[in-house]
C-alpha positions in Angstrom: 68.8 73.3 59.3 67.5 75.3 56.5 67.0 72.7 53.8 65.3 75.2 51.4 68.5 77.1 51.2 70.9 74.1 51.3 69.2 72.3 48.4 70.5 74.9 46.0 74.0 73.3 46.5 73.8 69.8 44.9 77.3 69.0 46.1 75.9 68.8 49.6 73.8 65.8 48.5 76.7 64.2 46.7 79.4 64.6 49.4 77.8 63.2 52.6 80.7 64.5 54.7 80.4 68.1 53.7 77.2 69.0 55.6 78.5 67.6 59.0 81.8 69.4 58.4 80.0 72.7 57.8 78.0 72.1 61.0 81.3 71.6 63.0 83.1 74.6 61.7 84.6 76.9 64.3 86.5 79.3 62.0 86.1 80.8 58.5 89.1 82.4 56.9 88.7 84.8 54.0 91.1 86.2 51.5 90.4 89.8 50.4 91.2 90.6 46.8 89.1 88.3 44.5 86.9 87.2 47.4 85.7 90.2 49.5 86.5 92.6 46.6 86.2 92.1 42.9 89.9 91.9 42.6 90.3 95.3 40.9 92.8 97.7 42.3 92.1 101.4 41.8 94.9 103.9 42.3 94.5 107.6 42.9 96.8 110.2 41.4 98.7 110.1 44.7 99.2 106.3 44.5 96.6 105.4 47.1 94.8 102.1 46.6 91.0 102.1 46.6 89.0 99.0 47.2 85.3 98.3 46.8 83.7 96.0 49.4 80.2 94.5 49.4 78.1 95.7 52.3 76.3 92.3 52.5 79.6 90.7 53.4 79.9 92.9 56.4 76.7 91.6 57.9 78.0 88.0 57.4 81.3 88.7 59.0 79.7 90.3 62.0 77.0 87.6 62.3 79.2 84.4 62.2 80.9 85.1 65.5 77.5 85.7 67.2 76.8 82.1 66.4 80.2 80.7 67.6 82.1 80.8 64.3 85.3 82.9 64.4 86.1 85.0 61.3 89.7 85.7 60.1 91.2 87.5 57.2 94.5 86.5 55.7 95.6 88.6 52.8 98.8 89.3 50.9 97.8 92.9 50.4 97.7 95.8 52.9 96.2 99.2 52.6 94.5 101.9 54.6 91.0 101.1 53.1 91.5 97.4 54.0 92.5 98.2 57.5 89.5 100.6 57.9 87.1 97.9 56.7 88.4 95.3 59.0 88.2 97.7 61.9 84.6 98.5 61.1 83.7 94.8 61.0 85.7 94.2 64.2 87.6 91.3 62.6 89.6 89.9 65.5 92.0 87.8 63.5 93.5 90.0 60.7 96.7 89.2 58.9 97.5 91.9 56.3 100.5 91.8 54.0 100.8 88.0 54.6 102.8 86.1 52.0 103.1 82.9 54.0 99.4 82.2 54.5 100.0 78.6 55.7 102.2 79.9 58.6 99.5 82.5 59.6 96.8 79.9 59.4 98.7 77.4 61.5 99.5 80.1 64.1 95.8 81.1 64.2 94.4 77.6 64.7 97.0 76.9 67.4 96.0 80.2 69.1 92.3 79.2 68.9 92.9 75.6 70.0 91.1 74.1 67.0 92.1 71.7 64.3 92.4 72.5 60.6 89.4 70.3 60.0 87.3 72.7 62.0 88.2 75.6 59.7 87.0 76.7 56.3 89.0 78.8 53.9 87.7 81.0 51.1 90.2 82.0 48.4 90.4 82.7 44.7 94.0 82.4 43.6 97.0 80.1 43.7 98.6 81.7 46.8 95.5 80.4 48.7 96.5 76.9 47.9 99.0 77.2 50.7 96.0 76.6 53.0 93.0 75.3 51.1 94.0 71.6 50.7 94.5 71.4 54.5 91.1 72.6 55.8 87.8 71.0 56.5 86.0 73.0 53.9 87.7 74.9 51.0 85.4 77.3 49.1 86.0 79.7 46.2 84.1 82.3 44.3 82.5 81.3 41.0 85.3 83.2 39.1 88.2 81.8 41.0 91.3 80.5 39.1 90.8 77.0 37.7 93.5 75.5 39.9 91.8 76.8 43.0 88.4 75.4 41.8 90.0 72.0 41.5 91.0 72.0 45.2 87.6 73.3 46.5 85.0 71.3 48.1 82.5 73.8 46.8 82.6 76.5 44.1 80.2 79.2 45.3 77.4 80.8 43.2 78.7 84.3 43.8 81.7 85.8 42.0 84.4 87.9 43.6 83.1 91.0 45.4 79.4 90.1 44.9 78.7 88.9 48.4 80.9 85.8 48.7 81.2 86.1 52.5 77.5 86.4 52.8 76.9 83.3 50.7 79.5 81.4 52.9 77.9 82.6 56.1 74.4 81.7 54.9 75.7 78.2 54.1 77.3 77.7 57.5 74.3 79.1 59.4 71.8 77.2 57.2 73.6 73.9 58.1 72.7 74.6 61.7 69.4 76.4 61.8 66.7 78.2 59.7 68.1 81.4 58.3 65.3 83.4 59.8 66.5 82.3 63.2 70.2 83.1 62.4 69.3 86.6 61.2 67.2 87.6 64.2 70.4 88.9 65.8 71.1 91.1 62.7 67.7 92.7 63.0 68.5 94.2 66.5 69.6 97.8 66.5 72.7 97.0 68.6 74.0 94.7 65.8 75.1 97.6 63.6 77.0 99.3 66.5 
């Protein structure tokens, strides 16, 4: 474990079940707008949607599977930039344009042969409440809607689009090993391929 990192989350000391749950996670599911992006939608004069992603999240989403934690993205939106980013990150479990997030989540955990208790969900808005109350760990960005914060086990330090996935990955990995060890894989040239 990396206690130096984990001590920055007092809730881990107050909820004694949270750390073992983080250690047992086999899946982390991310929403996109308001989590991986800042939630702003930019439109070109031709009606194309532009999104801004945080590069630090990319490292996180590629690193977690290297340590046995699957990554999924379930989002109500769909766009060419989003599909391109998920392709670059090699996200194996991608559900774009999904309005029934609970159904997608249940399908995914059945496919992976895991329980909902072995999954974490990171969301920011009320549509994410379809899934968040039913997972082992529910997390949200610092600027998530107040109703979502009420259902979260942990409100993150980062706001939307500021490296939320990286913070989640660091927390999951720090629950298992020193972060220096976890990031050894990301330092290898083949990691960015």
